[in-house]
C-alpha positions as YAML, in Angstrom:
chain: A
units: angstrom
residues:
- id: 1
  name: UNK
  ca: [0.00, 0.00, 0.00]
- id: 2
  name: UNK
  ca: [2.98, 2.28, 0.43]
- id: 3
  name: UNK
  ca: [3.07, 3.00, -3.30]
- id: 4
  name: UNK
  ca: [-0.50, 4.32, -3.02]
- id: 5
  name: UNK
  ca: [-0.34, 6.46, 0.13]
- id: 6
  name: UNK
  ca: [3.37, 7.04, 0.53]
- id: 7
  name: UNK
  ca: [5.89, 5.60, 2.99]
- id: 8
  name: UNK
  ca: [5.18, 6.49, 6.61]
- id: 9
  name: UNK
  ca: [1.49, 7.23, 6.01]
- id: 10
  name: UNK
  ca: [0.15, 3.82, 6.99]
- id: 11
  name: UNK
  ca: [-1.14, 3.48, 10.58]
- id: 12
  name: UNK
  ca: [-2.25, 0.11, 11.97]
- id: 13
  name: UNK
  ca: [-4.67, 0.29, 14.89]
- id: 14
  name: UNK
  ca: [-7.81, -1.28, 16.31]
- id: 15
  name: UNK
  ca: [-10.97, -0.07, 14.61]
- id: 16
  name: UNK
  ca: [-12.46, 1.15, 17.91]
- id: 17
  name: UNK
  ca: [-11.73, 1.55, 21.61]
- id: 18
  name: UNK
  ca: [-10.95, -1.64, 23.55]
- id: 19
  name: UNK
  ca: [-13.10, -0.41, 26.48]
- id: 20
  name: UNK
  ca: [-15.84, -2.96, 25.76]
- id: 21
  name: UNK
  ca: [-13.45, -5.86, 25.17]
- id: 22
  name: UNK
  ca: [-12.48, -8.38, 27.84]
- id: 23
  name: UNK
  ca: [-8.89, -7.87, 29.04]
- id: 24
  name: UNK
  ca: [-7.01, -11.12, 28.51]
- id: 25
  name: UNK
  ca: [-7.94, -14.42, 26.86]
- id: 26
  name: UNK
  ca: [-5.20, -16.23, 28.79]
- id: 27
  name: UNK
  ca: [-7.45, -16.45, 31.89]
- id: 28
  name: UNK
  ca: [-10.04, -18.51, 29.98]
- id: 29
  name: UNK
  ca: [-8.70, -21.96, 30.89]
- id: 30
  name: UNK
  ca: [-11.99, -23.84, 30.32]
- id: 31
  name: UNK
  ca: [-12.75, -22.57, 26.83]
- id: 32
  name: UNK
  ca: [-12.54, -25.05, 23.94]
- id: 33
  name: UNK
  ca: [-8.98, -24.91, 22.57]
- id: 34
  name: UNK
  ca: [-9.97, -24.64, 18.91]
- id: 35
  name: UNK
  ca: [-12.48, -21.85, 19.56]
- id: 36
  name: UNK
  ca: [-10.01, -20.11, 21.88]
- id: 37
  name: UNK
  ca: [-7.43, -20.02, 19.09]
- id: 38
  name: UNK
  ca: [-9.83, -17.89, 17.01]
- id: 39
  name: UNK
  ca: [-10.55, -15.23, 19.68]
- id: 40
  name: UNK
  ca: [-8.69, -12.13, 20.76]
- id: 41
  name: UNK
  ca: [-9.37, -9.95, 23.81]
- id: 42
  name: UNK
  ca: [-7.72, -6.59, 24.51]
- id: 43
  name: UNK
  ca: [-4.24, -7.98, 25.27]
- id: 44
  name: UNK
  ca: [-4.31, -10.17, 22.19]
- id: 45
  name: UNK
  ca: [-5.67, -7.40, 19.94]
- id: 46
  name: UNK
  ca: [-2.75, -5.16, 20.91]
- id: 47
  name: UNK
  ca: [-0.35, -7.99, 20.06]
- id: 48
  name: UNK
  ca: [-2.09, -8.47, 16.72]
- id: 49
  name: UNK
  ca: [-1.73, -4.80, 15.87]
- id: 50
  name: UNK
  ca: [2.01, -5.15, 16.48]
- id: 51
  name: UNK
  ca: [2.25, -8.38, 14.48]
- id: 52
  name: UNK
  ca: [-0.52, -8.21, 11.90]
- id: 53
  name: UNK
  ca: [1.03, -10.64, 9.45]
- id: 54
  name: UNK
  ca: [1.39, -13.35, 12.10]
- id: 55
  name: UNK
  ca: [-2.20, -12.80, 13.29]
- id: 56
  name: UNK
  ca: [-3.62, -13.21, 9.78]
- id: 57
  name: UNK
  ca: [-1.65, -16.42, 9.32]
- id: 58
  name: UNK
  ca: [-2.79, -17.84, 12.67]
- id: 59
  name: UNK
  ca: [-6.48, -17.27, 11.89]
- id: 60
  name: UNK
  ca: [-6.37, -18.66, 8.34]
- id: 61
  name: UNK
  ca: [-7.10, -22.20, 9.58]
- id: 62
  name: UNK
  ca: [-10.51, -21.02, 10.81]
- id: 63
  name: UNK
  ca: [-11.77, -20.84, 7.21]
- id: 64
  name: UNK
  ca: [-11.53, -24.61, 6.85]
- id: 65
  name: UNK
  ca: [-13.13, -25.64, 10.16]
- id: 66
  name: UNK
  ca: [-16.47, -27.45, 9.93]
- id: 67
  name: UNK
  ca: [-17.56, -25.48, 13.00]
- id: 68
  name: UNK
  ca: [-17.59, -22.22, 11.05]
- id: 69
  name: UNK
  ca: [-19.77, -23.15, 8.07]
- id: 70
  name: UNK
  ca: [-23.28, -24.51, 8.56]
- id: 71
  name: UNK
  ca: [-24.80, -25.72, 5.28]
- id: 72
  name: UNK
  ca: [-28.35, -25.30, 6.59]
- id: 73
  name: UNK
  ca: [-27.67, -21.64, 7.40]
- id: 74
  name: UNK
  ca: [-26.20, -21.06, 3.94]
- id: 75
  name: UNK
  ca: [-29.20, -22.66, 2.25]
- id: 76
  name: UNK
  ca: [-31.68, -20.72, 4.38]
- id: 77
  name: UNK
  ca: [-29.91, -17.41, 3.63]
- id: 78
  name: UNK
  ca: [-29.79, -18.18, -0.09]
- id: 79
  name: UNK
  ca: [-33.53, -18.95, -0.20]
- id: 80
  name: UNK
  ca: [-34.58, -15.59, 1.27]
- id: 81
  name: UNK
  ca: [-36.76, -13.43, -0.98]
- id: 82
  name: UNK
  ca: [-37.24, -9.68, -0.90]
- id: 83
  name: UNK
  ca: [-40.72, -10.15, 0.58]
- id: 84
  name: UNK
  ca: [-39.23, -12.00, 3.55]
- id: 85
  name: UNK
  ca: [-37.83, -8.70, 4.83]
- id: 86
  name: UNK
  ca: [-41.23, -7.01, 5.02]
- id: 87
  name: UNK
  ca: [-44.39, -7.68, 7.04]
- id: 88
  name: UNK
  ca: [-47.51, -8.81, 5.21]
- id: 89
  name: UNK
  ca: [-49.59, -6.03, 6.85]
- id: 90
  name: UNK
  ca: [-48.78, -2.42, 7.66]
- id: 91
  name: UNK
  ca: [-48.63, -1.05, 11.20]
- id: 92
  name: UNK
  ca: [-52.11, 0.53, 11.15]
- id: 93
  name: UNK
  ca: [-53.73, -2.86, 10.45]
- id: 94
  name: UNK
  ca: [-51.71, -4.51, 13.20]
- id: 95
  name: UNK
  ca: [-52.62, -1.80, 15.71]
- id: 96
  name: UNK
  ca: [-56.35, -2.38, 15.08]
- id: 97
  name: UNK
  ca: [-55.92, -6.13, 15.54]
- id: 98
  name: UNK
  ca: [-53.86, -5.61, 18.69]
- id: 99
  name: UNK
  ca: [-56.43, -3.30, 20.25]
- id: 100
  name: UNK
  ca: [-59.25, -5.69, 19.39]
- id: 101
  name: UNK
  ca: [-57.39, -8.55, 21.03]
- id: 102
  name: UNK
  ca: [-55.94, -6.83, 24.10]
- id: 103
  name: UNK
  ca: [-58.12, -3.78, 24.73]
- id: 104
  name: UNK
  ca: [-55.17, -1.77, 26.01]
- id: 105
  name: UNK
  ca: [-55.61, 1.67, 27.65]
- id: 106
  name: UNK
  ca: [-54.36, 4.86, 25.97]
- id: 107
  name: UNK
  ca: [-51.01, 4.67, 27.77]
- id: 108
  name: UNK
  ca: [-50.23, 1.06, 28.74]
- id: 109
  name: UNK
  ca: [-47.24, 0.81, 31.07]
- id: 110
  name: UNK
  ca: [-45.05, -1.96, 32.40]
- id: 111
  name: UNK
  ca: [-41.70, -2.55, 34.02]
- id: 112
  name: UNK
  ca: [-38.71, -2.85, 31.71]
- id: 113
  name: UNK
  ca: [-36.02, -5.48, 32.00]
- id: 114
  name: UNK
  ca: [-35.67, -8.51, 34.23]
- id: 115
  name: UNK
  ca: [-35.77, -8.56, 37.99]
- id: 116
  name: UNK
  ca: [-32.39, -9.34, 39.63]
- id: 117
  name: UNK
  ca: [-31.62, -12.95, 40.36]
- id: 118
  name: UNK
  ca: [-32.41, -14.19, 43.84]
- id: 119
  name: UNK
  ca: [-29.82, -16.10, 45.84]
- id: 120
  name: UNK
  ca: [-31.81, -19.29, 45.22]
- id: 121
  name: UNK
  ca: [-31.77, -18.74, 41.45]
- id: 122
  name: UNK
  ca: [-28.02, -18.13, 41.50]
- id: 123
  name: UNK
  ca: [-27.51, -21.30, 43.51]
- id: 124
  name: UNK
  ca: [-29.65, -23.37, 41.11]
- id: 125
  name: UNK
  ca: [-27.79, -21.91, 38.14]
- id: 126
  name: UNK
  ca: [-24.41, -22.77, 39.68]
- id: 127
  name: UNK
  ca: [-25.54, -26.31, 40.47]
- id: 128
  name: UNK
  ca: [-26.84, -26.78, 36.93]
- id: 129
  name: UNK
  ca: [-23.57, -25.59, 35.38]
- id: 130
  name: UNK
  ca: [-21.63, -27.84, 37.75]
- id: 131
  name: UNK
  ca: [-23.90, -30.75, 36.69]
- id: 132
  name: UNK
  ca: [-25.03, -31.27, 40.27]
- id: 133
  name: UNK
  ca: [-28.68, -31.14, 39.19]
- id: 134
  name: UNK
  ca: [-30.38, -32.26, 35.99]
- id: 135
  name: UNK
  ca: [-31.82, -29.98, 33.31]
- id: 136
  name: UNK
  ca: [-35.32, -31.10, 34.34]
- id: 137
  name: UNK
  ca: [-34.68, -30.00, 37.94]
- id: 138
  name: UNK
  ca: [-33.26, -26.70, 36.70]
- id: 139
  name: UNK
  ca: [-36.30, -26.01, 34.49]
- id: 140
  name: UNK
  ca: [-38.62, -26.96, 37.36]
- id: 141
  name: UNK
  ca: [-36.92, -24.39, 39.62]
- id: 142
  name: UNK
  ca: [-37.25, -21.69, 36.96]
- id: 143
  name: UNK
  ca: [-40.95, -22.42, 36.51]
- id: 144
  name: UNK
  ca: [-41.56, -22.25, 40.25]
- id: 145
  name: UNK
  ca: [-39.82, -18.87, 40.47]
- id: 146
  name: UNK
  ca: [-41.79, -17.52, 37.50]
- id: 147
  name: UNK
  ca: [-45.02, -18.60, 39.17]
- id: 148
  name: UNK
  ca: [-44.06, -16.60, 42.27]
- id: 149
  name: UNK
  ca: [-43.35, -13.30, 40.56]
- id: 150
  name: UNK
  ca: [-45.32, -13.37, 37.31]
- id: 151
  name: UNK
  ca: [-47.63, -10.64, 38.63]
- id: 152
  name: UNK
  ca: [-44.58, -8.39, 38.64]
- id: 153
  name: UNK
  ca: [-42.44, -9.76, 35.84]
- id: 154
  name: UNK
  ca: [-40.67, -12.90, 34.68]
- id: 155
  name: UNK
  ca: [-37.43, -13.29, 36.64]
- id: 156
  name: UNK
  ca: [-33.94, -13.33, 35.21]
- id: 157
  name: UNK
  ca: [-32.52, -16.84, 34.83]
- id: 158
  name: UNK
  ca: [-28.96, -15.80, 34.13]
- id: 159
  name: UNK
  ca: [-27.57, -12.99, 32.04]
- id: 160
  name: UNK
  ca: [-30.07, -12.52, 29.19]
- id: 161
  name: UNK
  ca: [-27.41, -12.39, 26.46]
- id: 162
  name: UNK
  ca: [-25.83, -15.57, 27.79]
- id: 163
  name: UNK
  ca: [-29.23, -17.25, 28.19]
- id: 164
  name: UNK
  ca: [-30.17, -16.84, 24.54]
- id: 165
  name: UNK
  ca: [-26.66, -17.25, 23.17]
- id: 166
  name: UNK
  ca: [-26.26, -20.63, 24.86]
- id: 167
  name: UNK
  ca: [-29.24, -21.87, 22.86]
- id: 168
  name: UNK
  ca: [-27.71, -20.92, 19.50]
- id: 169
  name: UNK
  ca: [-25.04, -22.77, 17.57]
- id: 170
  name: UNK
  ca: [-21.97, -20.80, 16.51]
- id: 171
  name: UNK
  ca: [-21.55, -19.14, 19.93]
- id: 172
  name: UNK
  ca: [-18.86, -19.77, 22.55]
- id: 173
  name: UNK
  ca: [-19.31, -18.34, 26.06]
- id: 174
  name: UNK
  ca: [-16.46, -17.59, 28.40]
- id: 175
  name: UNK
  ca: [-16.11, -17.71, 32.19]
- id: 176
  name: UNK
  ca: [-14.05, -14.66, 33.19]
- id: 177
  name: UNK
  ca: [-14.38, -12.26, 30.27]
- id: 178
  name: UNK
  ca: [-16.85, -9.75, 31.74]
- id: 179
  name: UNK
  ca: [-17.31, -6.54, 29.74]
- id: 180
  name: UNK
  ca: [-19.22, -3.32, 30.41]
- id: 181
  name: UNK
  ca: [-22.78, -3.40, 29.12]
- id: 182
  name: UNK
  ca: [-24.17, -0.09, 30.42]
- id: 183
  name: UNK
  ca: [-23.51, 1.86, 33.61]
- id: 184
  name: UNK
  ca: [-22.29, -0.61, 36.21]
- id: 185
  name: UNK
  ca: [-23.93, -3.53, 34.39]
- id: 186
  name: UNK
  ca: [-21.57, -6.17, 32.97]
- id: 187
  name: UNK
  ca: [-22.11, -9.27, 30.84]
- id: 188
  name: UNK
  ca: [-20.01, -12.20, 29.69]
- id: 189
  name: UNK
  ca: [-19.42, -11.32, 26.06]
- id: 190
  name: UNK
  ca: [-20.77, -13.81, 23.48]
- id: 191
  name: UNK
  ca: [-18.14, -14.89, 20.95]
- id: 192
  name: UNK
  ca: [-19.35, -15.78, 17.46]
- id: 193
  name: UNK
  ca: [-17.04, -18.21, 15.70]
- id: 194
  name: UNK
  ca: [-19.21, -19.50, 12.84]
- id: 195
  name: UNK
  ca: [-22.64, -19.61, 11.21]
- id: 196
  name: UNK
  ca: [-25.38, -18.96, 13.77]
- id: 197
  name: UNK
  ca: [-28.49, -21.14, 13.84]
- id: 198
  name: UNK
  ca: [-31.29, -22.01, 16.27]
- id: 199
  name: UNK
  ca: [-31.31, -25.78, 16.92]
- id: 200
  name: UNK
  ca: [-34.53, -25.68, 18.94]
- id: 201
  name: UNK
  ca: [-37.22, -23.33, 20.25]
- id: 202
  name: UNK
  ca: [-35.76, -20.73, 22.62]
- id: 203
  name: UNK
  ca: [-38.60, -19.14, 24.58]
- id: 204
  name: UNK
  ca: [-41.37, -21.77, 24.65]
- id: 205
  name: UNK
  ca: [-40.64, -22.38, 28.35]
- id: 206
  name: UNK
  ca: [-41.40, -18.75, 29.18]
- id: 207
  name: UNK
  ca: [-44.90, -18.91, 27.71]
- id: 208
  name: UNK
  ca: [-46.03, -21.10, 30.61]
- id: 209
  name: UNK
  ca: [-46.28, -17.82, 32.51]
- id: 210
  name: UNK
  ca: [-49.30, -16.80, 30.41]
- id: 211
  name: UNK
  ca: [-51.43, -19.20, 32.44]
- id: 212
  name: UNK
  ca: [-50.49, -17.52, 35.71]
- id: 213
  name: UNK
  ca: [-52.27, -14.20, 35.13]
- id: 214
  name: UNK
  ca: [-55.42, -12.98, 33.33]
- id: 215
  name: UNK
  ca: [-53.56, -9.86, 32.18]
- id: 216
  name: UNK
  ca: [-51.95, -9.64, 28.70]
- id: 217
  name: UNK
  ca: [-48.23, -10.42, 28.76]
- id: 218
  name: UNK
  ca: [-45.62, -9.19, 26.30]
- id: 219
  name: UNK
  ca: [-42.35, -11.06, 25.71]
- id: 220
  name: UNK
  ca: [-39.50, -8.89, 24.53]
- id: 221
  name: UNK
  ca: [-36.40, -10.77, 23.35]
- id: 222
  name: UNK
  ca: [-34.02, -7.86, 23.84]
- id: 223
  name: UNK
  ca: [-31.04, -10.20, 23.96]
- id: 224
  name: UNK
  ca: [-31.44, -10.85, 20.24]
- id: 225
  name: UNK
  ca: [-30.91, -7.16, 19.53]
- id: 226
  name: UNK
  ca: [-27.90, -7.10, 21.84]
- id: 227
  name: UNK
  ca: [-26.42, -10.20, 20.23]
- id: 228
  name: UNK
  ca: [-26.88, -8.91, 16.70]
- id: 229
  name: UNK
  ca: [-25.33, -5.59, 17.66]
- id: 230
  name: UNK
  ca: [-22.34, -7.54, 18.91]
- id: 231
  name: UNK
  ca: [-22.20, -9.46, 15.62]
- id: 232
  name: UNK
  ca: [-21.84, -6.14, 13.81]
- id: 233
  name: UNK
  ca: [-19.22, -4.98, 16.31]
- id: 234
  name: UNK
  ca: [-17.24, -8.20, 15.97]
- id: 235
  name: UNK
  ca: [-17.34, -7.97, 12.19]
- id: 236
  name: UNK
  ca: [-16.04, -4.43, 12.05]
- id: 237
  name: UNK
  ca: [-13.45, -4.94, 14.79]
- id: 238
  name: UNK
  ca: [-12.00, -8.18, 13.44]
...
C-alpha cells in the first residue's frame, strides 16, 4: 500500500476503543482450545496490531473448520426473498388487531427489563452448570420462580445475552471475560465463531407464565438485539 499512500502514512490500529473488550484471553482456561485459538481480547488485539502478518496467518485455519460453516444456514440465507424482509400487513392494520385482542388503555405501562436474580436462582444456576442437578430440575426451579413473581415480571434466569446465546449454535461463552454493558452492568461477552443457527425453540418455556395471570403479557427478546449488535461490532473490529 505504500506506493499508493506514501511511505510512513500507513497506521495500523484497532478499529475502535478496547473499552468494551475483555482484558485477557489467557485467563479462559476452560474454553474449547480450537475456539479459543480464534478469539482475541484486549491484550491479544494489541499484540495483533504489532504483528498483523502473524495474526492473519494464525487465523487462516478457521476458514476450513467445519464449525464455522453450517450448510443449513447457507441454504436458508440463499432462499430468502425480498418479501421476507417485510411484514404482510402495515402497522395501522396490526394496531387495530392488537387493540381488538388486548383492549389496552391509551397509555399502557409496564416494568422494563428482568428482575435481579435471587440467591436461590443463583444457587440453582451454579448447580446446573456444575452438573449437580439435571436440566429437568433446573427447568422446574425456573418455573416455580416464574409462578411466584409473574404478577410483577418474569425473573432473570442468568444474564439474558448468555441465556439466549447458549441456545444458538456458533456461539462460545467464556467464564471470566466480563465486559461493560451499560452503567455498572456487565455481561459475559458472546463470541461468534461460525454460522449462527437455532437448533430448537428458545422461549417456549417462558410462555407457561401466560397461564399464571389474566392480564396480557408481552415477551421482549431484547437479547437478540444485543447479540446482533455484537455481531456487527465483531465484524467491524476483526
